[in-house]
C-alpha positions in Angstrom: 19.3 -7.1 3.1 18.4 -6.8 6.7 15.1 -8.0 8.0 12.7 -5.1 8.5 11.7 -4.3 12.1 8.2 -5.5 13.2 5.6 -2.9 12.6 2.7 -5.2 13.6 1.3 -3.2 16.5 -2.1 -5.0 16.1 -2.0 -8.6 15.0 -4.1 -9.7 12.1 -6.9 -12.1 13.1 -5.8 -15.7 12.3 -2.3 -14.6 11.2 0.7 -16.7 11.6 3.3 -14.2 12.6 6.9 -15.0 11.9 9.4 -14.5 14.8 10.2 -11.0 13.5 6.4 -10.1 13.4 6.2 -10.3 9.6 3.2 -11.4 7.7 3.0 -14.0 5.0 1.2 -13.4 1.6 -1.8 -15.3 2.9 -2.0 -13.0 6.0 -1.8 -9.9 3.8 -4.5 -11.4 1.6 -6.8 -11.6 4.6 -6.0 -8.0 5.5 -6.5 -6.8 1.9 -9.4 -9.3 1.0 -7.6 -10.7 -1.9 -5.8 -13.8 -3.0 -2.1 -14.3 -1.8 -0.9 -14.2 -5.4 -2.5 -10.8 -5.8 -0.4 -9.5 -2.9 2.7 -10.6 -4.8 1.6 -8.8 -8.0 0.8 -5.6 -6.1 4.1 -5.7 -4.2 6.0 -6.1 -7.5 3.9 -3.2 -9.1 4.7 -1.0 -6.1 8.4 -2.1 -6.2 8.3 -3.0 -2.5 11.5 -4.2 -0.9 10.2 -7.2 1.1 12.0 -9.7 3.3 12.2 -13.3 2.2 12.6 -16.6 3.9 15.4 -18.9 3.0 12.9 -20.7 0.7 12.0 -17.4 -1.1 8.6 -16.8 0.5 7.8 -13.1 0.8 7.3 -11.6 4.2 5.6 -8.2 4.7 5.4 -5.7 7.5 2.0 -4.5 8.7 2.8 -1.1 7.0 3.4 -2.9 3.7 0.2 -4.9 4.1 -1.8 -1.7 4.7 -0.1 -0.1 1.6 -1.1 -3.1 -0.5 -4.7 -2.9 0.9 -4.9 0.8 0.0 -3.6 0.1 -3.5 -6.2 -2.6 -4.1 -9.0 -0.3 -2.9 -7.8 2.4 -5.2 -7.8 0.0 -8.2 -11.2 -1.3 -7.3 -12.6 2.3 -7.2 -11.1 2.9 -10.6 -12.6 -0.2 -12.0 -16.1 0.9 -10.9 -15.9 4.1 -12.9 
């Protein structure tokens, strides 16, 4: 699997960007206002094809982070009904 191109046009405040401009689960959690483990669960539910480090840590593009955020917001709205 090739590493996705960097889609991080605007850096996330406090994010630790990888050399390819990818975001860690903690960075995505800050964007989506959720725990990093929740980003993993949502990514699996959406069947996202994410890049991984040699150690197996998931790495997300900015677009994927926004997609996770949108899905969490949708789920939160449904829970409020």
